[in-house]
C-alpha positions as CSV (number, residue, x, y, z in Angstrom):
1,M,-12.5,-15.1,84.2
2,L,-10.3,-12.3,86.2
3,L,-11.3,-10.8,89.5
4,T,-10.2,-6.7,90.0
5,S,-8.8,-5.7,93.1
6,R,-12.3,-4.2,94.0
7,E,-13.9,-7.5,93.9
8,V,-11.1,-9.4,95.7
9,A,-11.4,-6.9,98.3
10,V,-14.8,-6.7,98.8
11,A,-14.7,-10.8,99.1
12,L,-12.0,-10.7,101.6
13,Q,-13.5,-7.9,103.7
14,V,-10.2,-6.0,103.4
15,S,-9.9,-2.3,101.6
16,P,-8.2,-1.8,98.4
17,A,-5.6,-0.1,100.2
18,T,-4.7,-3.5,101.9
19,L,-4.7,-5.6,99.2
20,C,-2.2,-2.8,97.5
21,R,0.3,-3.6,100.7
22,W,-0.4,-7.2,100.0
23,R,0.7,-7.1,96.6
24,Q,3.4,-5.3,97.3
25,T,4.9,-7.0,100.2
26,G,4.1,-10.3,98.1
27,H,1.9,-11.7,101.0
28,G,-1.5,-11.5,99.3
29,P,-3.0,-13.4,96.6
30,R,-1.0,-14.2,93.3
31,V,-1.4,-11.3,91.0
32,V,-1.8,-11.2,87.1
33,W,-1.0,-7.9,85.6
34,L,-2.9,-6.9,82.5
35,S,-0.9,-3.7,82.4
36,P,1.1,-1.9,84.9
37,Y,-2.2,-0.1,86.2
38,A,-4.7,-3.0,85.5
39,P,-3.8,-6.1,88.2
40,R,-6.0,-9.1,88.3
41,Y,-6.3,-11.9,90.3
42,R,-7.8,-15.7,89.1
43,P,-10.5,-17.2,91.5
44,E,-8.6,-20.0,92.1
45,D,-5.5,-18.5,93.0
46,V,-7.5,-16.4,95.7
47,T,-9.0,-19.5,96.9
48,K,-5.6,-21.2,97.2
49,W,-4.0,-18.7,99.1
50,L,-7.1,-18.7,101.4
51,E,-6.4,-22.0,102.2
52,R,-2.6,-21.6,102.7
53,M,-3.9,-18.7,105.2
54,A,-5.8,-20.8,107.2
55,A,-3.5,-23.7,107.4
């Protein structure tokens, strides 16, 4: 299952714009592009990113 940007933003309690900025700067969770306009996230990648940020 892949998560949308909105779903990840809600889960991380940030705005979708913040998540977009993180994508652009390479600071957020790993992203999978279904098309140039459809970024998606694997739940395990979001979890791994959170663990790295907490360490």
